[in-house]
N, C-alpha and C positions, 0 to 999 in steps of 0.2 A: 504495499500499499504506500501510498506517498503520503509523506507529512511536513505540510509547511512548513514552515521554519520561521518563527519569532521569537525577537530577543527577548520580548518581557518574558516570554516563556522559559527562557534558559534562565533568566535572574533568577524568574518565579523556583526554578527548579533548584536552585545551589541556597534556596532557603529551608528546602523540607530538610536536611542535619541541624536545623537552626532552630525550627520549630520541634522538632525530635526532643532535642534537647532542652528546650525550652515546655516542654510539657514535663518533661521527665524531672524537671527542677522544681515546676510547680506541684506535680504529687505526690515526690519523694525529695524534702530536704535534704534530707541525713546521705542519700546516696547521691546528691547532687553536690552536696559538698567534697564528697569524698571522690567522684568524675572532675569536680573543678580542682582541686588538689594534682589528680594525676595529671591532668590537661594545663597546670599548671605553667612547666616548660616551653609551651605552644601559646595560651592564653592569658596576659598579663591581671588575672583578677587580684590586684592584693590590696582585698577592701572585706570589709567587713561581711561575715554569713550573713544579715542581713540586706545589706544592699546586693549581696551576691541573687538572694531571694526576690529581690524586688524586682531586679535587672531579668530576672528570666521571667516572672510573670510578664513586665512589658514586653520584652519578645518574643512571648508566646501573643498575645493581646493585637500583635502587629502584624505577626503571622497569617493569627487567623482572619483579619482586616484583608490580606493583600490574597490569599488563597481563594477568597470569595472574590474571583475575580470576573471583571462583565466583560464583552466582549471590544473589539480595539478596533477603530478607526483606519483605514488604508485608503489610497489615493492611486491616481495615473489620470498622463497626461496624452495626451492625441493631440499632435500638431506644435504648435509653439520652437525649443531649441531641438524636441524628439521629432519634427518632421512628420510627416502624414503617411508613411510606410504602412502604418498598421491598418490601411483604407482596402476593404475587398471589394466597393462600388465606386465608381467615379462615373456621373451622368450629367452632363450638360454641364460641366464645370473646367475650369484648369487653374493652375497655380499661382499665384499674383506676390506682390510683396504687400506683408501687411504690416499692423503695431509695432512696434520695436525694431520693426528690419526683419522679422521672422517670414518664412514663407507662410499664405495663408492661400483659403480656398476661394474663387471667385467664379462668378457663374463666365461658362466659355461663350464667345459672340457666335452670332447665326450667323457660322459660315456656311457657303458652298458646299453640296456632298454632290458625287456622284450617284446614278444608276445605271440603267438600260438604259435611259434614252438621252443619256448625255453624249453629244460628238467631242467637246474638249472642256478640260476643268483646269485652267491655274491660277493657285491659292496665293502663292507667290511668297510662302513661309519658311522658304528656304532655298541656297543656291547649290547646287544649279536648280534653275528655273526649271521645270518640267511638266508636260500636259501627266495629269492622272490616272487618264482613260489611257495612256499610249496611244491614242488615236492620230497626234500630232506629233512633229521633231520641231524643236529648234535648229532652225539652220543660221541664226544669226543674233546677237545679244548685246546690245550696250546696258540694259535697263540696270538699276543696281538695286541692293536687298536696305529696305527701310523699316525701322521698327515702327513708325508711324501708320497703323493699319486704321481700317476701318472694322475687317473683322479677323479673328486671330490676331497673331501675333507678328507678323511679317506682312510687307505690301511691297510694290514693285517703284524706285523714282527713276523716272526721266529726266533727262537736260535735255533733251531736245536734240540730241546727236544718231538716231537710228532708229531708237527703239528695239521690239525685239520680232521677228521674220516669225513663222509656222507654217508648217508646209505639212501638210493632210497626208494621209496613207490612204490606198485603197479603200473604200468602207467609208470614207468619213464625208462631212457635207463637201467641205471645198478639197475635197481632194479625189471627188469622183466627177467625171463630165455627164451631162443628162438633167434630165426633171430631179427636183428636189420636192420633199415633203416643208411639211408646216415646219417653223423652226423660229427659234425665240435667242438672241443674243444679249449678254446683260453685262455690268462690270462697275463698279465702282470707280469715281472721280475724286481726286483732290487737287484741282489747278493750284499752280504757281500764280500764274499772272491772266489768264482765258484770253487770251491775244486773236484777232483775229488771222483764220488762215493754220492754228495750231492742228493741226490732224491727227486724232485717235484713234480709229478705223479705217483699214484700207486695204482693200481684196480688190487687184487689177487684173482681168482674163480676156479672153477671146472666145466666138464659135462661129462657125460657120453656117451660112443659110445662103443653100444654093449655091452660086459662085462667089459670094460676097464674104466678107470677113468681118464683124460686128466685133466692135471691143465693149467690153461688158465694164463695170465698177460698183464697189459697194463703198462709200466711204462715210466716214462722221467726223466732220471740222465744226471750230468755232468761227462765230460771226456774231459780234455783239452781245460778247459773255454770254451766248447761247448756243445748243450743242445743235447741230443741224447735221440729216442722216439723206443723203442723196443714194438714188437708186438707177443706174443707167444700163437699159437693154437688158436687165433681169429678167424682165417679164416675157414669157412666148406668144407672140404674136403680138404683142401692145406695141403700138406705134404713135404716141401721143407724148414724146419723150420722156426726158428725165420723173420720175417721181420723188420729191423732196418734202422732209417733215421736219419741219423746224420747234424747236422748244417752248415754249411762254415763259420758262422759270428762268430768270437772271443767276446764273451762275457765280455763285461767291468763292473769291479767290481765298484759300485757305479753310474749306469748309469740304466735308465726302459731301458726297449724292450720290443717289444710284441709277444708274441709268440703262433702261432696257428696248429693243425695238423687236417686233414680233410679228409675222407674218401668218395665216393662216391659210392653207389652201383650200378650203371649204367654201369658204368668201369672200377670199380675196380682197381679206381686211391687214393692213399694215398699222401700228399702233406704237406710239413712240410714248413712253412711260418714264418722270421721273421722280423716283422714293415712291413708287408706287403710283401716284397721279397723271392721267390723261394730258399729254402735253399737246400731240395732233396724232387725226388718224385720216386714212388714207382707204380708197378702195381699188385696185385693180382689174375692173369687169369695165363689161361694154360700155355699160350705162354710169361708171364712175359712183356707184351708190348700194348698198348691201345687194341688192337684188341684180340682174342681168349676169351674162356666161365670165368667171375667172379666168385670166390670164395666170396657170404657171408660170411656176421658177424654173428656168432651165439656166443650170450654170455648164460653161462653157468648161476649155483646156484647167486642168488643176493649176491653180497658183498659190504661192504665197499670200497667208495674211500677214499686213504689217501694222503691230501695233504701236503707238505712239513714235511713230513714227518723227513728228515733227510735233512733239508734245513736251511742255515740260509741267513737270508735277508729277502726284502717285497716282498708280492704277492698284486696283485690289478684286481677287477674284472672278478673274474673267471667266466668263462661262459658255461655250455655246449648245443649248439644248434643241434636241427633234421632238415634233409634239407641238400641239395648241396651248396658249397664254391665256386662258380663261376663267371661268368664275368657278370652275372647278377645281380647279390645283391654289386658286386662292386660298377656299377653303379647306384646300389641306395642307395647307405649308406650313403650318406647326410642327407637323411630323413627317414629312418628306424635305423640308427645308430647303420650299422649291422657293417661292416665293415673298418670303420675311425680309421688312426694308427695317426694322426695328432692326437695336445693335445687340437687344439682348433677348433669346426667344419669352414668349407672355408665360410655358409652360415654365420654368427656369431650372435649375436642375439638384441634383440629389447627392448626399455621400453616405456610406455606409460604412463602420467601421468591421474592422475582423469581429469574430465573437471572442471577446476578451474573459481568459480563465483567470479565475481569485481562488477562492476556496471554496470547499461545500456549504451551502444553507447562509453566505455571503445577503449582505440587506443592501440593497441602491439605497445610498443617503441621496444627491443631490445630480447635477448634472450642469458645471457652468461654464458658460462659452463666453472665452475674450472673441469681441465681434464689432462691426461697425453694419449699421442700417441705414444708410440716407433716405432722405424724406422719400416715404409710399415701398421702399424696398422692406424684408422682411425674411429672416431666419426661424425656421421651426425646426423643434427639436422632439428628437421621438427616441424611446426606450424599450427592449422587451428582454427577458432572461431564460434561462431553462437549465436543466442539468444534462441534460444529450443533445449536441448539437446536429446529432446525423440524420434527424429530422426535419431540421426546420428548411422554411420554402420559405419565399419571398413575402407570405404574410402569416405566415405561423412559423413559433407563437406572432401573436398579434401585436402590435406597433401601438403604442400607449406616446400619445403627446406628455408634454413637462414643461414648464419653463424653466429658463437659464438661472441658476444657482434659488429656484424653491426648494421647498424639503419636499423627499418621495418618499411612499410607501406603498409594502406592499410587492415592490419590486425584488425577489429573492432569486437566490439560482447558485450553480458553479460558474456560469458564464452568464454576463455582460454584455450586451450591443446596442451601440448609438447610432445612430442615422440625423441627417439633418435633414430639409428640403429650403431652398435657395432662391426667392422671387423676385425680378427687379423692378422699376415702378412702371407704373403705367403707360407711361411713351417706351417703355423698354430702352431706354437710355441709362440708367446708372445702376450698379448690382453690389449689393450686400457683399459681406468678405465676411469667414471666417477666420481667427488664428488662430486659437487656442481651445482647446475641449477640456477643463478637468472633471476627473468622474472620482466622486468619493460615494467609499462603501465602505460597510461594516463586516470586518472576520468574526467569527465566533472563536471564542480561545480554544486551544486543544487542551483537553483535563492531563491533568498532571497523572503520573502511573502512580501506583503502588510501589511504596518505600521499601521495601522489602519482600524476594520470593524465595518458597523453600520449596526444595523439591525432595521426596521419600521414595526410595524405588520400590517395587513390589515385582511377584511375579507377571510379568509380561505388560506390567504397569506402571506409571510412575505417578503418584499424588504432589499436587502442585498445593499452595496454600500463602496467601498473602494478606495485610492486613488491608482494611478500604483505603482508598485513597485522599490523602487529605482535602484535594479538591472539591469545592462543592456542584463544581457542573459533570462530576464523573457519573455517569448514568449504568454503565456495566463494562464489563472488560473482555478485552480479548486475549485468548494464549496460543501465542507462537511457537510453533516446536519444528526441531530441524537435527539431521544428525554432524553439521558441521558449527563452529561456532560462526555467529552472525548470522547464517541462512537457516532459514526458518520456512524451508520447504520440505515439511513432513505431512504426507500423505497417509500413510499406516494406521492412523489412530481408527477404532469403531467410531468415536466421535466423530471424525470430521477429519479435513483436508485442513492444515493453518492455513489462518488463525481460525480457533475454536471460540463460540461465542459464551462465555463461560454466565452471562446474566452480570445483575448484580449478586453475584456472591461472592464468598473469601475463598471457596478451593474448589477445585477440579481434578478430573479422575480421568487419563486417558489409560486405554487399555488396548490388547493386539497391537502391543508395540515390542518389539523381538530382545530377547534376554541376550547378554551380552552384548547390542551395541549401548553407545553414550548418546544421548541423548540432550541436545538443548534448547533450553527454554529463556522466552522472558512475557512479561503478560504487560498491555496495553487499556490505555482508560479509553473510551466512548462516550461521548458526549450523552446529556439527557435530549438536546433539541436533535438530536441528528446522529445514529449510529454510523453513518458516514465520516462524522466529526471523530478520527482517532487521534489522541495525542503521543509521544514519545513512547519509548518503550524503559523497560523498567529494567535494573542493572541484569545481566545474564545468569542462571544458573543452570546446571546440568545434573544428569541420574544415569546412570545402566540398572535398566530393570536386571532382577537375577530373581531365581527361585531359593535362593537359602539367605534371604534376609536383606536390608536396605543399603544399599550406596550414591548417596546423593549430597549435595550441598545446598 
């Protein structure tokens, strides 16, 4: 069995001889005088017999008080200087810098993620920049890594000296000649100046129509602090010139904004949005409205996409997605990370610690969090406990909400687990943070063993006897036995394998032992609160069963 160590118990164990001496002195003053005389070389008691008697009474009273030992408090810390290595779940969160410079848990930004419909995704989190889908390769790059990001921890910084060029592989949207499905292009921009003529997105190609070669272009460039999209010869059969969509929102240098352009092959609609708001709309149909025949997209010879070729500022989370940009996708954007524009998800994030091992029948007293909650943000704490973690699921045992620093009752067990939900403000622009979690709990005391244990051998048996433990918390005794000193692995006794529960008795006879074999014994007390709370072992004793008389110690 496992015996959790506690220095308080060790100190009290050392007091057992003192209490025994005190009791002897109290009950037998004459013997006490003789005993003190015998111990005079070791203990200097050059005082009168009356003073020695009074000292013995004081020792006895003190030891009696100490042996009625209450449970002791203990604690552990998650986070802070200990770090966050004891977390078993991190969902929608990341590590930042919290109070006192320690790492903290905060909400992760709502970065774009790839799915089956993603044509390309550059999150610019680290160099070298690469397409997360593997559909495009970087043929040229002059962008720098920047820590000032819209989403995640990194963004790309352009100084207007060439940007980055992307070449699509066969099967990708811009790497395949022919008809194209519905698609949309999106990215975050942080312009430095937003000057006229700055180009953010540029794709130039050509296609053959009969004996003619027609040049194609999709470009996004700045004009008077607005972003303007131009489509030239992209739509098959459309002969009314370029299709241009210009935003109405003035783009402010030094401020992040989300831009998206989407084409729906079903109705020929092109929508340009900034931060989710509709800026411009056009219909590439025979009527120029929602009705009429749709002119489909037809891409010519595969060509490179040029990002930020003539642009000064930052770009983040560039993504091309196949499919439609509609209300259904807006509704599921929280789960799919498809079209959220807030910096943090409204659903927030969650952490859960590993099941934290304490001691049997421990009681959780409080959970105190060192945290920061900006206006309208929130951190919610939860706890649960149990003795066997192998049957635990996400919902069992049930999580119980608690408040930081408040007293907790009724949460007991060998294991504790702590969880925290973090929620942003209503605009999704601010995050709470969690720097440290302090867990305070109470551990039941380990009962002291009997002071002495005697063994008397018999024919195929050994009878053990002891005086009751002086510890008021003792509720019974386990008898350990085996054939090697300090190793109590016995299994032959008719009374059971080691250890044998002797109940709250003062003796136990183990039978069916082998004559001539020496056996070693020790006794431990278990708590009246729980039989699984087992104290330290008594001093070892031994005996050798024999048919011709006693042999033991």
